[in-house]
C-alpha positions as CSV (number, residue, x, y, z in Angstrom):
1,M,-8.6,-5.3,0.8
2,I,-8.6,-4.5,4.5
3,Y,-8.9,-0.9,5.7
4,G,-8.3,0.3,9.2
5,H,-6.5,2.7,11.6
6,I,-3.4,1.7,13.5
7,S,-4.9,2.9,16.8
8,Q,-7.8,0.4,16.7
9,P,-7.3,-3.1,17.9
10,N,-7.8,-5.9,15.3
11,A,-11.3,-7.2,15.5
12,C,-10.0,-10.7,14.6
13,R,-6.6,-12.3,14.3
14,Y,-4.8,-11.8,11.0
15,P,-2.2,-14.2,9.7
16,A,1.1,-14.0,11.7
17,A,3.0,-12.2,8.9
18,I,0.3,-9.5,8.7
19,E,0.3,-9.2,12.5
20,S,4.1,-8.8,12.4
21,A,3.8,-6.0,9.9
22,L,1.1,-4.2,11.8
23,K,3.2,-4.5,15.0
24,F,6.1,-2.8,13.2
25,L,3.7,0.0,12.1
26,R,2.4,0.5,15.6
27,T,5.8,0.6,17.4
28,T,8.0,2.5,15.0
29,D,8.6,6.3,15.1
30,F,8.7,7.1,11.4
31,S,9.6,10.7,12.0
32,K,13.1,9.4,13.0
33,L,13.7,7.2,10.0
34,A,15.2,8.3,6.7
35,P,13.5,7.3,3.5
36,G,14.5,3.8,2.3
37,V,14.1,0.1,3.0
38,V,13.8,-1.4,6.5
39,E,13.9,-5.2,6.8
40,I,11.5,-6.6,9.3
41,E,11.9,-10.3,8.5
42,G,14.4,-10.2,5.7
43,R,12.8,-10.1,2.2
44,T,9.8,-11.9,3.5
45,I,8.5,-8.8,5.3
46,Y,10.1,-5.4,4.7
47,A,9.1,-1.8,4.6
48,Q,9.7,1.1,2.2
49,V,9.7,4.5,3.9
50,L,8.6,7.0,1.2
51,D,8.4,10.8,1.1
52,L,6.1,11.7,-1.8
53,T,3.9,14.4,-3.1
54,T,0.3,13.4,-4.0
55,R,-0.7,14.0,-7.6
56,P,-4.0,14.1,-9.6
57,R,-5.4,10.6,-10.0
58,E,-5.3,10.9,-13.8
59,A,-1.5,11.3,-13.6
60,L,-1.1,8.0,-11.7
61,R,-1.4,4.4,-12.9
62,P,-3.3,1.7,-11.1
63,E,-1.1,-1.2,-10.1
64,V,-1.2,-4.8,-8.8
65,H,1.4,-7.1,-7.2
66,R,1.4,-10.9,-7.3
67,R,4.2,-12.1,-5.0
68,Y,3.7,-9.5,-2.1
69,L,0.8,-7.9,-0.3
70,D,1.0,-4.2,0.1
71,I,0.2,-2.7,3.5
72,Q,0.0,1.1,2.7
73,F,0.3,3.1,5.9
74,L,0.0,6.9,6.0
75,S,2.4,8.5,8.5
76,S,1.7,12.1,7.7
77,G,-0.3,14.2,5.2
78,E,-3.5,13.1,3.4
79,E,-4.2,11.1,0.3
80,Q,-6.7,9.1,-1.6
81,I,-6.1,5.6,-2.8
82,G,-8.0,4.1,-5.7
83,V,-9.1,0.5,-5.2
84,A,-10.8,-2.0,-7.4
85,I,-11.0,-5.8,-7.9
86,D,-8.7,-7.0,-10.7
87,T,-11.3,-8.3,-13.2
88,G,-8.7,-9.3,-15.8
89,N,-10.2,-6.8,-18.2
90,N,-7.7,-3.9,-17.5
91,K,-5.3,-3.0,-20.2
92,I,-1.7,-3.4,-19.1
93,S,0.4,-0.2,-19.4
94,E,3.7,-1.8,-18.2
95,D,4.5,-5.3,-16.9
96,L,7.4,-5.3,-14.5
97,L,6.2,-8.5,-12.6
98,E,9.5,-10.4,-13.0
99,Q,11.8,-7.4,-12.1
100,R,9.7,-5.6,-9.4
101,D,6.5,-7.6,-8.8
102,I,4.3,-4.9,-10.3
103,I,1.9,-4.5,-13.2
104,F,0.7,-1.1,-14.1
105,Y,-2.6,-0.6,-15.9
106,H,-3.7,2.3,-18.0
107,D,-6.9,2.5,-16.0
108,C,-9.2,0.1,-14.1
109,E,-12.9,-0.8,-14.0
110,N,-15.1,0.0,-11.1
111,E,-12.6,2.1,-9.1
112,S,-13.5,3.6,-5.8
113,F,-11.4,5.9,-3.6
114,I,-10.6,5.6,0.1
115,E,-9.5,8.5,2.3
116,M,-6.2,8.1,4.1
117,I,-5.4,10.1,7.2
118,P,-2.3,9.8,9.4
119,G,-2.5,6.3,11.1
120,S,-4.7,4.7,8.5
121,Y,-3.7,1.6,6.6
122,A,-4.9,-0.4,3.7
123,I,-3.9,-4.0,3.0
124,F,-4.0,-4.8,-0.7
125,F,-3.9,-8.5,-1.8
126,P,-2.9,-9.7,-5.3
127,Q,-6.5,-9.4,-6.6
128,D,-6.7,-5.8,-5.5
129,V,-5.9,-3.1,-8.0
130,H,-4.7,0.1,-6.2
131,R,-3.7,3.6,-7.2
132,P,-1.8,5.2,-4.3
133,A,-0.8,8.8,-3.6
134,C,-3.7,10.6,-5.2
135,N,-4.6,14.1,-4.3
136,K,-7.4,14.5,-1.7
137,H,-7.8,18.3,-2.3
138,R,-4.5,19.4,-3.8
139,E,-0.9,18.2,-4.1
140,T,0.3,17.5,-0.6
141,P,3.6,16.2,0.8
142,I,3.1,12.8,2.5
143,R,5.2,10.3,4.3
144,K,4.0,6.8,3.8
145,I,5.3,3.4,4.6
146,V,4.6,0.5,2.3
147,V,5.1,-2.9,4.1
148,K,5.6,-5.7,1.6
149,V,4.5,-9.1,2.9
150,A,5.4,-12.2,0.8
151,V,2.2,-14.1,-0.2
152,S,4.2,-17.3,0.6
153,A,4.3,-16.1,4.3
154,I,0.6,-16.0,4.7
155,D,-0.6,-19.2,6.5
């Protein structure tokens, strides 16, 4: 996992596909976009613009992806995201890997929570379990953008 804020320059170069996704996040006015999918580089890199309400962490399931990285960017509001390494010991709640590139777990081992504020992003790799859209203090409307980057595009 990589955690940062969009206003800060990258301390080192990321793979070109991640750089492309971060450039999209830096240069797009998300207040002018309707919720939905935005193609950046076809289905290799695309964004989902989401308007959600955070929920108690117990009401949300941890998840992993295998074919895409998730770059979760908070445009407005506040949230916490749970994160843990996928140890292989987590009990699967729902396996939608073939249909939607997602596996939901009932819970996960050794989970920590990161604080997301507007402009912050977290990059989750296939080995990173994450539980997005958790309440920070209370249920809060948020606008977040999830950029999907195909693992095959990482050089």
